[in-house]
C-alpha positions in Angstrom: -79.5 81.6 231.8 -82.7 80.6 230.2 -82.7 78.5 227.1 -85.3 76.7 225.1 -84.3 73.1 223.9 -86.7 71.4 221.3 -89.6 73.3 222.5 -88.9 73.4 226.3 -87.5 76.2 228.1 -85.0 75.6 230.9 -82.9 77.2 233.3 -78.8 76.4 233.1 -75.7 77.6 234.8 -74.0 80.8 233.2 -70.9 80.8 231.7 -70.8 77.1 231.0 -70.4 75.2 227.7 -73.4 73.7 226.2 -72.5 70.0 226.7 -71.7 71.0 230.8 -75.4 72.2 230.9 -76.8 69.7 229.0 -74.7 67.3 232.0 -76.6 69.9 234.6 -80.0 68.6 232.9 -79.4 65.0 232.5 -76.4 64.2 234.7 -76.5 60.2 233.9 -77.2 60.2 230.4 -74.5 62.8 229.1 -71.9 62.0 232.1 -72.0 58.2 230.7 -72.8 59.1 227.1 -70.4 58.7 224.2 -68.7 62.2 224.1 -64.8 63.2 223.4 -65.2 66.3 225.7 -63.1 68.3 223.2 -64.9 68.7 219.7 -63.1 65.2 217.7 -66.0 62.9 217.9 -69.0 65.2 216.8 -71.2 63.7 218.7 -72.4 66.6 220.6 -73.4 68.4 217.3 -76.7 70.5 217.8 -78.7 72.7 215.7 -79.5 76.4 217.4 -80.2 80.1 216.9 -80.5 83.0 218.8 -83.8 84.5 220.2 -85.5 86.5 217.9 -84.3 84.3 214.4 -86.2 81.4 213.0 -85.2 78.1 212.2 -83.9 79.2 209.1 -81.0 81.0 210.9 -80.2 77.5 212.6 -76.2 76.8 212.4 -74.7 73.6 213.5 -72.3 74.2 216.4 -70.7 71.3 218.7 -72.0 71.6 222.2 -68.7 70.9 223.8 -66.8 73.8 222.4 -69.6 76.7 222.6 -70.8 78.8 225.5 -74.4 78.6 226.4 -76.1 82.4 225.8 -79.3 83.6 227.4 -82.3 83.0 225.1 -80.5 80.4 222.7 -82.8 78.1 221.1 -81.7 74.7 220.4 -83.9 73.0 217.8 -82.1 70.1 216.8 -80.2 67.3 219.1 -77.6 64.9 217.7 -78.7 61.4 218.0 -76.1 60.5 221.0 -77.6 63.7 223.4 -80.1 62.0 225.3 -81.9 64.4 227.8 -84.2 63.2 230.4 -87.3 65.1 230.3 -86.9 66.6 227.2 -88.5 64.9 223.9 -86.5 65.4 220.3 
């Protein structure tokens, strides 16, 4: 599926949690990052909205608990999420 991460459009595997998609994009920084993968640490928090909405519609979600959706727009990443090739 196609999603936007802080202004950059990327393709990620469908039917996956967002944190897994981030791992697909940046295997080293996410695999060895400080994430619990079950929602307890909140280090994987992001802010996003659906396609057709604006930044005013942003909602905070945990990427380890949320599935990726086509057209998702991610506007802000937690300081703990470092994605190779994507500037914050």
